[in-house]
C-alpha positions in Angstrom: 2.4 -28.4 3.6 1.9 -30.9 6.4 -1.4 -33.3 6.7 -2.3 -32.6 10.2 -1.7 -28.5 10.1 -4.2 -27.0 8.9 -5.2 -25.4 4.7 -3.4 -21.6 4.9 -5.0 -19.2 7.4 -6.7 -16.0 5.3 -4.5 -13.5 7.7 -2.0 -14.3 5.8 -2.4 -12.3 3.1 -1.5 -9.3 6.2 2.7 -10.7 5.9 1.8 -10.0 2.0 0.0 -6.3 2.6 2.7 -5.2 5.4 6.0 -6.2 3.4 4.9 -4.2 1.0 3.4 -1.6 2.7 7.0 -1.9 4.4 8.8 -1.4 0.8 6.2 1.5 0.5 7.9 2.6 3.9 11.9 2.6 2.0 11.0 3.8 -1.0 10.7 7.0 0.6 13.7 6.8 2.5 15.3 5.5 -0.4 14.1 9.4 -2.1 13.9 10.6 0.7 17.6 10.1 2.7 18.5 7.7 0.0 18.9 4.7 1.3 19.7 1.4 -0.9 17.7 0.7 -3.6 17.6 -2.8 -2.5 16.6 -2.8 -0.3 13.0 -1.4 -0.6 13.2 -3.5 -3.8 13.9 -6.4 -1.5 10.9 -5.8 0.2 8.4 -5.5 -3.3 10.4 -8.3 -4.3 9.0 -10.7 -1.2 5.7 -9.5 -1.0 5.1 -9.6 -4.2 6.3 -13.0 -3.9 4.4 -14.2 -0.8 0.7 -12.3 -2.6 1.5 -14.9 -5.5 1.8 -18.0 -3.3 -1.2 -16.9 -0.8 -3.4 -16.7 -4.1 -2.7 -20.2 -6.0 -2.8 -21.9 -2.1 -5.8 -19.7 -1.4 -7.1 -20.8 -4.7 -5.7 -23.8 -4.0 -8.6 -24.1 -0.8 -11.7 -23.8 -2.8 -10.3 -27.3 -4.7 -9.1 -29.6 -1.8 -10.9 -27.7 2.0 -14.2 -26.4 0.3 -16.0 -25.9 3.0 -12.6 -24.0 6.0 -13.3 -21.4 3.4 -17.0 -21.1 3.1 -17.1 -21.6 6.8 -14.2 -19.0 7.2 -15.7 -16.5 4.5 -19.6 -16.5 6.9 -18.2 -15.9 10.6 -18.0 -12.7 12.2 -14.1 -12.1 12.4 -12.2 -13.7 9.7 -14.8 -13.2 6.9 -13.3 -9.2 8.2 -10.1 -11.1 7.1 -10.9 -11.9 3.4 -10.9 -8.4 2.1 -6.7 -8.5 3.0 -6.2 -10.9 -0.3 -7.7 -7.7 -1.7 -6.1 -5.3 -0.1 -2.6 -7.1 -0.8 -3.6 -7.5 -5.0 -4.0 -4.0 -4.5 -0.7 -2.6 -3.0 0.8 -5.4 -5.2 -0.4 -3.2 -8.6 1.0 -0.5 -7.5 4.2 -2.2 -6.7 3.4 -4.1 -10.2 4.0 -0.6 -12.5 7.6 -0.1 -12.5 7.7 -3.9 -14.1 4.4 -3.5 -16.2 1.7 -0.9 -15.9 -0.8 -2.8 -18.3 -0.1 -6.0 -16.2 -0.6 -4.2 -12.6 -3.5 -1.9 -14.4 -5.5 -6.0 -14.1 -4.5 -7.0 -11.2 -6.0 -3.9 -9.8 -8.9 -3.4 -12.2 -9.5 -6.9 -11.0 -9.0 -6.7 -6.7 -11.7 -3.5 -6.8 -14.3 -4.7 -8.1 -13.2 -7.5 -5.3 -13.5 -5.1 -3.2 -16.6 -3.6 -4.2 -18.1 -7.5 -3.8 -16.8 -8.2 -0.6 -17.3 -4.9 1.0 -20.7 -4.7 0.1 -21.7 -8.6 1.6 -19.6 -8.3 4.4 -21.5 -4.9 5.6 -23.8 -5.9 4.5 -24.4 -8.3 6.2 -23.6 -5.7 9.8 -26.3 -4.2 9.0 -29.1 -6.5 8.7 -27.9 -6.8 12.5 -27.3 -9.7 14.9 -23.1 -10.3 15.3 -22.2 -11.9 19.0 -20.9 -8.2 21.2 -17.8 -10.1 21.6 -16.5 -10.5 17.9 -16.3 -6.4 17.6 -12.9 -6.2 17.0 -11.1 -3.5 14.8 -11.2 -6.2 11.5 -14.3 -4.4 11.4 -12.7 -2.2 9.8 -11.4 -4.0 7.1 -14.3 -4.4 4.2 -14.4 -1.0 3.9 -12.0 1.3 6.2 -8.9 -0.1 4.7 -10.1 -0.9 1.5 -11.4 2.0 0.5 -8.0 3.9 1.4 -5.7 1.3 -0.3 -8.8 1.7 -3.1 -7.8 5.9 -3.1 -3.4 5.6 -2.4 -4.2 3.0 -5.2 -6.8 4.7 -8.6 -4.1 8.1 -7.4 -1.0 5.8 -8.7 -2.3 5.5 -12.2 -3.2 9.0 -12.4 -7.6 8.9 -11.2 -7.8 11.6 -8.4 -11.5 11.7 -8.8 -12.1 8.0 -8.7 -10.0 8.1 -5.5 -11.4 10.9 -3.7 -14.6 8.7 -3.9 -12.7 5.9 -2.2 -10.9 7.7 0.8 -14.4 9.5 1.6 -16.0 6.0 2.1 -13.4 5.1 4.1 -13.3 8.4 6.5 -17.0 8.6 6.9 -16.6 4.3 8.0 -13.6 4.7 9.9 -15.4 7.6 11.9 -19.0 5.4 11.7 -16.6 1.9 12.6 -14.9 4.0 15.4 -17.0 4.8 17.6 -18.6 0.9 17.5 -15.6 -0.7 18.5 -14.3 1.8 21.6 -18.4 1.4 22.5 -17.3 -2.2 22.6 -14.3 -2.2 24.5 -15.6 0.8 27.3 -17.9 -2.0 28.8 -18.1 -5.0 26.9 -15.7 -8.2 28.6 -11.6 -7.7 27.6 -11.1 -9.3 23.8 -9.5 -13.3 25.1 -5.7 -14.4 23.9 -6.1 -15.6 20.2 -7.9 -11.7 19.5 -5.3 -8.9 20.8 -3.6 -8.6 18.5 -6.4 -7.7 15.6 -6.0 -4.4 18.4 -2.8 -3.5 16.0 -4.6 -2.6 12.5 -5.7 -0.1 14.7 -3.0 1.8 14.5 -3.9 2.3 10.5 -7.0 3.2 9.6 -5.2 7.2 10.3 -2.0 6.8 9.1 -2.5 4.9 6.0 -5.5 7.4 5.4 -3.0 10.1 6.0 -0.7 8.3 3.2 -3.5 8.4 0.8 -5.2 12.0 1.2 -1.3 13.2 0.7 -1.6 11.2 -3.1 -4.1 12.5 -3.5 -3.3 16.0 -3.1 0.3 18.6 -4.2 2.4 20.9 -1.7 2.7 21.5 1.0 0.9 18.9 3.5 -2.2 21.2 5.0 -3.6 20.7 8.0 -5.6 17.4 7.5 -2.6 15.8 7.2 -1.5 17.1 10.1 -4.0 15.9 11.9 -4.6 12.4 10.9 -0.1 11.9 11.9 -1.3 13.1 15.0 -4.0 10.9 16.1 -1.6 8.1 14.1 1.0 8.9 16.3 -1.3 9.0 19.7 -2.8 5.2 18.5 0.5 4.0 18.1 1.4 5.0 22.3 -1.2 3.7 23.4 -0.3 0.7 21.7 3.0 1.0 23.5 0.2 1.1 26.8 -1.1 -2.0 25.8 1.2 -4.5 24.2 2.0 -5.6 28.0 -1.4 -7.2 27.8 -1.3 -8.0 24.1 1.1 -10.1 24.8 0.2 -12.4 27.1 -0.1 -15.0 24.2 3.0 -16.2 23.0 3.9 -14.6 18.6 1.6 -16.3 16.7 1.2 -15.1 12.5 -1.5 -13.1 13.4 0.1 -9.8 14.9 1.8 -9.2 11.1 -2.4 -7.1 11.7 0.1 -4.5 13.8 1.8 -4.3 10.4 0.2 -2.4 8.1 -0.1 0.8 10.6 3.7 0.1 12.2 4.7 0.5 7.4 2.3 3.3 6.9 2.9 5.5 10.7 6.6 6.4 9.7 6.0 6.7 5.7 3.2 9.5 6.8 5.4 11.6 8.3 8.5 10.8 5.2 6.2 12.1 2.7 5.0 14.9 4.3 8.9 16.2 5.1 10.0 14.9 1.2 6.1 17.6 0.6 7.7 20.0 1.9 6.6 20.3 6.6 9.2 21.5 8.7 9.6 21.7 12.5 8.8 18.7 14.0 7.7 15.7 11.5 11.4 16.2 10.8 13.1 14.6 13.3 9.8 11.8 13.8 10.1 11.2 10.7 13.6 9.4 11.0 13.0 7.8 14.5 9.3 6.8 13.2 11.5 4.8 10.8 13.5 2.7 13.7 11.0 1.8 15.3 9.1 0.4 12.9 12.2 -1.2 10.9 12.4 -3.0 14.4 9.3 -4.3 14.6 9.3 -5.8 11.3 12.7 -7.5 12.7 10.5 -9.2 15.5 8.0 -10.1 13.0 9.7 -11.4 10.1 11.8 -12.8 12.9 8.9 -14.0 14.9 7.6 -15.8 11.8 11.0 -17.7 10.6 11.3 -18.7 13.7 7.8 -21.1 13.2 8.4 -21.4 10.0 11.5 -23.4 11.0 9.6 -25.4 14.1 6.9 -26.4 11.6 4.4 -24.6 13.5 3.2 -21.2 11.5 0.3 -23.8 9.9 -1.7 -24.8 13.9 -2.8 -28.4 13.8 -6.0 -28.9 12.3 -8.4 -30.0 15.2 -8.4 -34.0 16.6 -12.4 -34.3 15.2 -11.8 -33.2 11.5 -7.8 -34.2 11.2 -9.9 -38.1 12.3 -12.9 -36.5 9.2 -9.3 -36.2 7.2 -7.9 -39.2 7.5 
């Protein structure tokens, strides 16, 4: 890590979240269409390796750049992004089950405890008020909605159905409450600054991640509720396509990985519905969405590798901070 670059930001955990979620999408493709299992395994291993590496770097950050780590947790937007740490850890716990259920369970328990503490702190802070309207962004979904839906899915993977239903309830009702708040800010507030616009990619995730969690907690033919969630997810995807030229007024940055979780979960939801016996339109949608998701991930991975090759993946330290550091 270059001395004049910032330590790893919390938002980098979004890359691990995206890769681990996309591994699940490919695993669904292996079951449904007999796709190469090696590709699914490659995404899973890459996601696990990145997750473990980021955890180590984040722990190191607390020793070498403690002020930066504390500042992130106090910032109205970046503190919400901290939820990506337990979210990625819960996804990692599911990915670890084939290797060692005991290790996977230990990771899940720690991640679940962390998500509860973080969610209560972040949401308690929101209830106390004082947040500036311009800092109301879709990142607010992460501490309650994303963490709870992923916890529901992971609970189901470990066979804890009732626990999963409890977390699904938290995620669903928190999503409905926060959606109105975020849309109100978008409708009457000033436009999001360029640097925050990639966070709009999170808007795709609640419906389709929640839909995947719902399928994990139910059996048999997908019910009406699953179709409703898929429909809203498709609408959000089209809305983001309409906004993409405006969002991309900023050059590619790692923050664009905010699109990855929803991008992976949308085709996965459609594919799992087909796997569970759904017929009709979704049968044609599933492969089209899967191809589109692969294109998006190719762009995200390619853009990230270009930044890495140029040595610009991490932002520069501000001059005043650099002077203090030296």
